[in-house]
MMTF fields as JSON, N, C-alpha, C and O atoms, coordinates in Angstrom:
{
  "mmtfVersion": "1.0.0",
  "mmtfProducer": "UNKNOWN",
  "numBonds": 231,
  "numAtoms": 232,
  "numGroups": 58,
  "numChains": 1,
  "numModels": 1,
  "chainsPerModel": [1],
  "groupsPerChain": [58],
  "chainIdList": ["A"],
  "bondAtomList": [4, 2, 8, 6, 12, 10, 16, 14, 20, 18, 24, 22, 28, 26, 32, 30, 36, 34, 40, 38, 44, 42, 48, 46, 52, 50, 56, 54, 60, 58, 64, 62, 68, 66, 72, 70, 76, 74, 80, 78, 84, 82, 88, 86, 92, 90, 96, 94, 100, 98, 104, 102, 108, 106, 112, 110, 116, 114, 120, 118, 124, 122, 128, 126, 132, 130, 136, 134, 140, 138, 144, 142, 148, 146, 152, 150, 156, 154, 160, 158, 164, 162, 168, 166, 172, 170, 176, 174, 180, 178, 184, 182, 188, 186, 192, 190, 196, 194, 200, 198, 204, 202, 208, 206, 212, 210, 216, 214, 220, 218, 224, 222, 228, 226],
  "bondOrderList": [1, 1, 1, 1, 1, 1, 1, 1, 1, 1, 1, 1, 1, 1, 1, 1, 1, 1, 1, 1, 1, 1, 1, 1, 1, 1, 1, 1, 1, 1, 1, 1, 1, 1, 1, 1, 1, 1, 1, 1, 1, 1, 1, 1, 1, 1, 1, 1, 1, 1, 1, 1, 1, 1, 1, 1, 1],
  "groupList": [{"groupName": "MET", "atomNameList": ["N", "CA", "C", "O"], "elementList": ["N", "C", "C", "O"], "formalChargeList": [0, 0, 0, 0], "bondAtomList": [1, 0, 2, 1, 3, 2], "bondOrderList": [1, 1, 2], "singleLetterCode": "M", "chemCompType": "L-PEPTIDE LINKING"}, {"groupName": "ALA", "atomNameList": ["N", "CA", "C", "O"], "elementList": ["N", "C", "C", "O"], "formalChargeList": [0, 0, 0, 0], "bondAtomList": [1, 0, 2, 1, 3, 2], "bondOrderList": [1, 1, 2], "singleLetterCode": "A", "chemCompType": "L-PEPTIDE LINKING"}, {"groupName": "THR", "atomNameList": ["N", "CA", "C", "O"], "elementList": ["N", "C", "C", "O"], "formalChargeList": [0, 0, 0, 0], "bondAtomList": [1, 0, 2, 1, 3, 2], "bondOrderList": [1, 1, 2], "singleLetterCode": "T", "chemCompType": "L-PEPTIDE LINKING"}, {"groupName": "ILE", "atomNameList": ["N", "CA", "C", "O"], "elementList": ["N", "C", "C", "O"], "formalChargeList": [0, 0, 0, 0], "bondAtomList": [1, 0, 2, 1, 3, 2], "bondOrderList": [1, 1, 2], "singleLetterCode": "I", "chemCompType": "L-PEPTIDE LINKING"}, {"groupName": "LYS", "atomNameList": ["N", "CA", "C", "O"], "elementList": ["N", "C", "C", "O"], "formalChargeList": [0, 0, 0, 0], "bondAtomList": [1, 0, 2, 1, 3, 2], "bondOrderList": [1, 1, 2], "singleLetterCode": "K", "chemCompType": "L-PEPTIDE LINKING"}, {"groupName": "GLN", "atomNameList": ["N", "CA", "C", "O"], "elementList": ["N", "C", "C", "O"], "formalChargeList": [0, 0, 0, 0], "bondAtomList": [1, 0, 2, 1, 3, 2], "bondOrderList": [1, 1, 2], "singleLetterCode": "Q", "chemCompType": "L-PEPTIDE LINKING"}, {"groupName": "GLY", "atomNameList": ["N", "CA", "C", "O"], "elementList": ["N", "C", "C", "O"], "formalChargeList": [0, 0, 0, 0], "bondAtomList": [1, 0, 2, 1, 3, 2], "bondOrderList": [1, 1, 2], "singleLetterCode": "G", "chemCompType": "PEPTIDE LINKING"}, {"groupName": "SER", "atomNameList": ["N", "CA", "C", "O"], "elementList": ["N", "C", "C", "O"], "formalChargeList": [0, 0, 0, 0], "bondAtomList": [1, 0, 2, 1, 3, 2], "bondOrderList": [1, 1, 2], "singleLetterCode": "S", "chemCompType": "L-PEPTIDE LINKING"}, {"groupName": "PRO", "atomNameList": ["N", "CA", "C", "O"], "elementList": ["N", "C", "C", "O"], "formalChargeList": [0, 0, 0, 0], "bondAtomList": [1, 0, 2, 1, 3, 2], "bondOrderList": [1, 1, 2], "singleLetterCode": "P", "chemCompType": "L-PEPTIDE LINKING"}, {"groupName": "ARG", "atomNameList": ["N", "CA", "C", "O"], "elementList": ["N", "C", "C", "O"], "formalChargeList": [0, 0, 0, 0], "bondAtomList": [1, 0, 2, 1, 3, 2], "bondOrderList": [1, 1, 2], "singleLetterCode": "R", "chemCompType": "L-PEPTIDE LINKING"}, {"groupName": "GLU", "atomNameList": ["N", "CA", "C", "O"], "elementList": ["N", "C", "C", "O"], "formalChargeList": [0, 0, 0, 0], "bondAtomList": [1, 0, 2, 1, 3, 2], "bondOrderList": [1, 1, 2], "singleLetterCode": "E", "chemCompType": "L-PEPTIDE LINKING"}, {"groupName": "LEU", "atomNameList": ["N", "CA", "C", "O"], "elementList": ["N", "C", "C", "O"], "formalChargeList": [0, 0, 0, 0], "bondAtomList": [1, 0, 2, 1, 3, 2], "bondOrderList": [1, 1, 2], "singleLetterCode": "L", "chemCompType": "L-PEPTIDE LINKING"}, {"groupName": "ASN", "atomNameList": ["N", "CA", "C", "O"], "elementList": ["N", "C", "C", "O"], "formalChargeList": [0, 0, 0, 0], "bondAtomList": [1, 0, 2, 1, 3, 2], "bondOrderList": [1, 1, 2], "singleLetterCode": "N", "chemCompType": "L-PEPTIDE LINKING"}, {"groupName": "HIS", "atomNameList": ["N", "CA", "C", "O"], "elementList": ["N", "C", "C", "O"], "formalChargeList": [0, 0, 0, 0], "bondAtomList": [1, 0, 2, 1, 3, 2], "bondOrderList": [1, 1, 2], "singleLetterCode": "H", "chemCompType": "L-PEPTIDE LINKING"}, {"groupName": "VAL", "atomNameList": ["N", "CA", "C", "O"], "elementList": ["N", "C", "C", "O"], "formalChargeList": [0, 0, 0, 0], "bondAtomList": [1, 0, 2, 1, 3, 2], "bondOrderList": [1, 1, 2], "singleLetterCode": "V", "chemCompType": "L-PEPTIDE LINKING"}, {"groupName": "ASP", "atomNameList": ["N", "CA", "C", "O"], "elementList": ["N", "C", "C", "O"], "formalChargeList": [0, 0, 0, 0], "bondAtomList": [1, 0, 2, 1, 3, 2], "bondOrderList": [1, 1, 2], "singleLetterCode": "D", "chemCompType": "L-PEPTIDE LINKING"}],
  "groupTypeList": [0, 1, 2, 3, 4, 3, 4, 5, 3, 6, 7, 8, 3, 9, 9, 8, 10, 7, 5, 9, 4, 3, 11, 3, 6, 11, 6, 11, 12, 4, 0, 13, 4, 14, 14, 10, 9, 5, 15, 2, 8, 10, 14, 9, 6, 1, 14, 15, 4, 3, 8, 13, 11, 14, 5, 3, 14, 15],
  "groupIdList": [1, 2, 3, 4, 5, 6, 7, 8, 9, 10, 11, 12, 13, 14, 15, 16, 17, 18, 19, 20, 21, 22, 23, 24, 25, 26, 27, 28, 29, 30, 31, 32, 33, 34, 35, 36, 37, 38, 39, 40, 41, 42, 43, 44, 45, 46, 47, 48, 49, 50, 51, 52, 53, 54, 55, 56, 57, 58],
  "secStructList": [7, 7, 3, 3, 3, 3, 3, 3, 7, 1, 7, 7, 6, 6, 1, 7, 2, 2, 2, 2, 2, 2, 2, 2, 2, 2, 6, 7, 7, 1, 6, 6, 7, 3, 3, 3, 3, 3, 7, 7, 2, 2, 2, 2, 2, 2, 2, 2, 2, 7, 6, 6, 6, 3, 3, 3, 3, 7],
  "xCoordList": [40.11, 40.062, 39.435, 39.544, 38.794, 38.114, 39.121, 40.262, 38.667, 39.514, 38.809, 37.586, 39.599, 39.056, 39.674, 40.797, 38.928, 39.436, 39.778, 38.973, 40.985, 41.475, 41.739, 42.399, 41.223, 41.384, 42.167, 41.894, 43.134, 43.906, 43.116, 42.77, 42.838, 42.057, 42.853, 42.377, 44.061, 44.876, 46.266, 46.752, 46.894, 48.228, 49.29, 49.125, 50.377, 51.459, 52.391, 53.343, 52.12, 52.952, 52.808, 51.698, 53.914, 53.991, 53.487, 52.947, 53.656, 53.314, 54.606, 55.608, 54.601, 55.804, 56.206, 55.37, 57.481, 58.029, 57.371, 57.175, 57.027, 56.401, 55.047, 54.693, 54.285, 52.992, 53.171, 52.377, 54.195, 54.48, 54.834, 54.402, 55.619, 56.026, 54.832, 54.79, 53.869, 52.669, 51.889, 51.406, 51.761, 51.068, 51.757, 51.098, 53.077, 53.825, 53.661, 53.526, 53.674, 53.489, 52.13, 51.997, 51.125, 49.792, 49.673, 48.692, 50.662, 50.634, 49.973, 49.537, 49.893, 49.27, 50.335, 51.276, 50.192, 51.159, 50.542, 51.211, 49.279, 48.624, 47.239, 46.599, 46.792, 45.473, 44.387, 44.455, 43.398, 42.216, 42.516, 41.669, 43.711, 44.033, 43.384, 43.352, 42.872, 42.222, 42.999, 43.303, 43.317, 43.99, 43.148, 42.389, 43.287, 42.562, 43.574, 44.52, 43.371, 44.28, 43.49, 42.282, 44.185, 43.534, 43.21, 43.971, 42.086, 41.629, 42.311, 41.771, 43.517, 44.292, 44.451, 44.267, 44.787, 45.014, 46.131, 46.084, 47.134, 48.241, 47.766, 48.137, 46.953, 46.434, 45.488, 45.547, 44.617, 43.688, 44.453, 44.06, 45.546, 46.354, 47.005, 47.081, 47.478, 48.086, 47.05, 47.342, 45.841, 44.775, 44.386, 44.107, 44.367, 44.003, 45.028, 44.695, 46.273, 47.305, 47.225, 47.741, 46.58, 46.482, 45.05, 44.824, 44.083, 42.688, 42.418, 41.44, 43.277, 43.115, 43.647, 43.429, 44.329, 44.888, 44.216, 44.291, 43.555, 42.933, 41.497, 41.066, 40.764, 39.371, 39.083, 39.573, 38.293, 37.88, 36.605, 35.629, 36.62, 35.468, 34.849, 35.488, 33.623, 32.909, 33.162, 32.635],
  "yCoordList": [79.656, 81.103, 81.527, 80.822, 82.665, 83.173, 83.629, 83.975, 83.62, 84.082, 85.194, 85.325, 85.993, 87.028, 86.869, 86.387, 87.278, 87.251, 88.679, 89.595, 88.854, 90.174, 90.177, 89.28, 91.184, 91.295, 92.561, 93.627, 92.439, 93.596, 94.325, 93.743, 95.609, 96.396, 97.548, 98.222, 97.787, 98.881, 98.41, 97.395, 99.158, 98.811, 99.425, 100.554, 98.697, 99.25, 100.178, 100.718, 100.365, 101.255, 102.686, 103.147, 103.369, 104.741, 104.854, 105.891, 103.813, 103.833, 103.746, 103.235, 104.234, 104.133, 102.681, 101.777, 102.482, 101.145, 100.446, 99.231, 101.187, 100.569, 99.957, 98.9, 100.614, 100.073, 98.832, 97.895, 98.815, 97.626, 96.445, 95.32, 96.694, 95.632, 95.079, 93.885, 95.928, 95.458, 94.518, 93.478, 94.877, 94.0, 92.639, 91.6, 92.652, 91.4, 90.588, 89.365, 91.278, 90.598, 89.924, 88.883, 90.525, 89.921, 88.809, 88.065, 88.688, 87.647, 88.09, 87.255, 89.388, 89.92, 90.463, 91.122, 90.188, 90.705, 90.993, 91.551, 90.625, 90.868, 91.443, 91.15, 92.261, 92.873, 91.807, 90.8, 92.034, 91.198, 89.824, 88.932, 89.647, 88.395, 88.405, 89.439, 87.263, 87.138, 86.13, 85.031, 86.511, 85.61, 85.505, 86.416, 84.394, 84.183, 84.16, 83.372, 85.02, 85.134, 85.008, 85.244, 84.635, 84.596, 86.018, 86.95, 86.167, 87.487, 87.847, 87.616, 88.422, 88.832, 90.342, 90.972, 90.934, 92.379, 92.827, 93.935, 91.972, 92.326, 92.446, 93.388, 91.501, 91.522, 92.7, 93.397, 92.931, 94.063, 95.388, 96.3, 95.497, 96.708, 96.939, 98.073, 95.859, 95.976, 96.433, 97.273, 95.883, 96.273, 97.732, 98.453, 98.167, 99.559, 100.559, 101.723, 100.124, 101.027, 101.248, 102.243, 100.328, 100.454, 100.227, 99.376, 100.974, 100.731, 101.081, 100.61, 101.903, 102.285, 101.201, 101.287, 100.202, 99.137, 97.783, 96.921, 97.594, 96.3, 96.477, 97.572, 95.363, 95.359, 94.029, 92.993, 94.04, 92.801, 92.339, 93.084, 91.096, 90.55, 89.422, 88.862, 89.105, 88.037, 86.689, 85.685],
  "zCoordList": [125.418, 125.349, 124.015, 123.012, 124.027, 122.836, 121.784, 122.092, 120.541, 119.449, 118.689, 118.743, 117.98, 117.118, 115.737, 115.595, 114.731, 113.369, 112.973, 113.141, 112.444, 112.065, 110.567, 110.043, 109.888, 108.436, 108.111, 108.663, 107.218, 106.779, 105.692, 104.663, 105.936, 104.979, 104.391, 103.478, 104.899, 104.399, 104.028, 104.528, 103.149, 102.688, 103.6, 104.062, 103.866, 104.676, 103.899, 104.463, 102.608, 101.804, 102.325, 102.589, 102.467, 102.983, 104.421, 104.807, 105.204, 106.628, 107.432, 106.931, 108.661, 109.495, 109.736, 109.72, 109.956, 110.163, 111.348, 111.309, 112.403, 113.573, 113.221, 113.743, 112.339, 111.933, 111.068, 111.157, 110.24, 109.431, 110.324, 110.07, 111.368, 112.277, 113.054, 113.35, 113.385, 114.069, 113.156, 113.604, 111.873, 110.923, 110.828, 110.853, 110.719, 110.627, 111.91, 111.867, 113.05, 114.328, 114.451, 115.095, 113.83, 113.83, 112.799, 112.801, 111.916, 110.892, 109.606, 108.813, 109.387, 108.181, 107.245, 107.687, 105.947, 104.987, 103.625, 102.755, 103.421, 102.138, 102.387, 103.398, 101.454, 101.565, 101.623, 100.918, 102.458, 102.622, 103.217, 103.17, 103.772, 104.447, 105.826, 106.494, 106.249, 107.546, 108.382, 107.918, 109.617, 110.548, 111.807, 112.138, 112.501, 113.748, 114.884, 114.868, 115.859, 116.996, 118.29, 118.32, 119.357, 120.664, 121.097, 120.837, 121.753, 122.19, 123.506, 124.588, 123.39, 124.564, 124.559, 123.518, 125.687, 125.726, 124.783, 124.249, 124.578, 123.697, 122.251, 121.551, 121.806, 120.435, 120.262, 119.249, 121.238, 121.163, 121.108, 120.381, 121.873, 121.857, 120.504, 120.033, 119.874, 118.551, 117.532, 116.681, 117.615, 116.694, 116.921, 115.964, 118.171, 118.475, 117.961, 117.738, 117.77, 117.264, 115.766, 115.257, 115.051, 113.594, 113.103, 112.243, 113.638, 113.227, 111.768, 111.189, 111.171, 109.77, 108.82, 107.611, 109.34, 108.519, 108.711, 107.836, 109.861, 110.139, 110.596, 110.957, 110.57, 110.959, 111.619, 111.168, 112.682, 113.334, 112.641, 112.558, 112.142, 111.425, 112.245, 113.136, 111.939, 112.648, 112.037, 112.516]
}
C-alpha cells in the first residue's frame, strides 16, 4: 500500500484538545518532525481536520 509523509508545521499550543490528540495519533509531537504513514482514508481524514498544523510532503 502507498505511504504519505506528513510534516508538522504548526504548534499545538493554544489549540483545542481534539486537535492535539489528532497530532499525537499521527505520531507528531515536535515542530518540523516528519512521519511516514500508510495512505488510508483514516489518515487522510485526520490530516484534513488539521491542515493548519500539518503538511503532506514528497
